[in-house]
C-alpha positions in Angstrom: 114.5 -16.5 -149.1 111.2 -16.3 -146.8 113.0 -18.6 -144.6 116.2 -16.0 -144.4 113.6 -13.1 -144.2 112.0 -15.1 -141.1 115.3 -15.5 -139.3 116.8 -12.3 -139.5 113.1 -10.8 -138.5 113.4 -12.9 -135.2 116.8 -11.9 -134.6 115.8 -8.3 -134.5 112.6 -9.1 -132.5 114.4 -11.0 -129.7 117.1 -8.5 -129.8 114.4 -5.7 -129.1 113.4 -7.9 -126.5 116.4 -8.3 -124.6 117.2 -4.1 -125.2 114.0 -3.8 -123.6 114.1 -6.0 -120.9 117.8 -4.9 -120.1 116.6 -1.3 -120.0 114.0 -2.0 -117.5 116.2 -3.5 -115.2 118.3 -0.4 -115.5 115.7 1.5 -114.7 115.1 -0.4 -111.5 119.1 0.0 -110.4 120.0 3.3 -111.1 120.3 5.4 -108.5 118.6 9.0 -109.7 116.2 10.4 -111.6 118.4 11.1 -114.7 120.2 7.9 -115.3 116.9 6.0 -115.0 115.7 8.4 -117.8 118.9 7.5 -119.7 117.7 3.9 -119.4 114.7 4.7 -120.4 115.8 6.4 -123.4 117.8 3.5 -124.6 114.9 0.9 -124.3 112.7 3.8 -126.1 115.4 4.0 -129.3 117.4 1.0 -129.3 114.6 -1.9 -128.3 111.5 -0.3 -130.2 114.2 0.4 -133.7 114.8 -3.4 -133.4 111.2 -4.6 -132.7 110.0 -2.1 -135.3 112.5 -3.5 -138.1 111.3 -7.2 -137.0 107.8 -6.3 -137.5 108.5 -4.6 -140.9 110.3 -7.6 -142.3 107.6 -10.0 -141.1 105.0 -7.4 -142.5 106.8 -7.4 -146.1 106.2 -4.4 -148.4 102.8 -3.9 -147.4 100.7 -0.9 -146.1 101.1 -2.1 -142.8 105.1 -1.9 -142.8 104.4 2.1 -144.3 102.4 2.2 -140.8 105.2 1.2 -139.2 107.7 3.4 -140.7 105.9 5.7 -140.2 105.3 5.3 -136.3 109.1 4.4 -135.9 109.5 8.3 -137.3 107.3 9.9 -134.9 108.4 8.1 -132.0 112.3 8.9 -133.1 111.1 12.7 -133.5 109.3 12.6 -129.9 111.3 10.2 -127.7 114.3 12.3 -127.3 112.1 15.6 -126.8 110.0 14.0 -124.4 113.5 13.3 -122.5 115.0 16.5 -122.6 111.7 18.2 -121.3 111.6 15.7 -118.3 115.5 16.4 -117.6 114.8 19.9 -117.8 111.8 20.1 -115.6 113.3 18.2 -112.9 116.3 20.5 -113.1 113.8 23.6 -113.1 112.0 21.8 -109.8 115.7 21.5 -108.1 116.2 18.0 -108.3 119.8 17.6 -109.1 121.9 14.6 -110.5 124.1 12.0 -107.9 127.7 12.5 -108.5 130.6 11.1 -107.7 132.6 14.0 -108.0 131.1 17.6 -109.6 133.3 18.9 -112.0 131.5 21.8 -112.9 131.3 23.7 -109.6 128.0 23.2 -108.7 126.8 24.9 -112.0 124.4 23.5 -114.7 124.9 24.4 -118.4 122.9 27.6 -118.9 123.3 29.3 -115.9 124.6 32.3 -115.8 127.3 31.9 -113.2 127.9 36.0 -112.8 126.3 37.9 -110.1 123.7 40.9 -111.2 123.9 42.9 -107.9 
């Protein structure tokens, strides 16, 4: 049984490593800040999730596994919030996403399109 847990754990660890490498390549290749931010969020959630599951399986039912679960919960709660805050700050600073075609007419969600004059 221990050998099966080791094999499954290593599958998760390798998958997490691959997601981190793919996400890093994506961050280098993407054209603008928003798509790079998306690639970084994929690394945060999928890569970290697979790596942590692999480490939890290696740790077994111990205090180390409980600490890893707490770390996973904290990262899953804070990472989307940080990604959203960075994207909103970039929009507020005037940075716009690069689009092939703009279906919104140049308006951003949440902006008031009516004139107040």
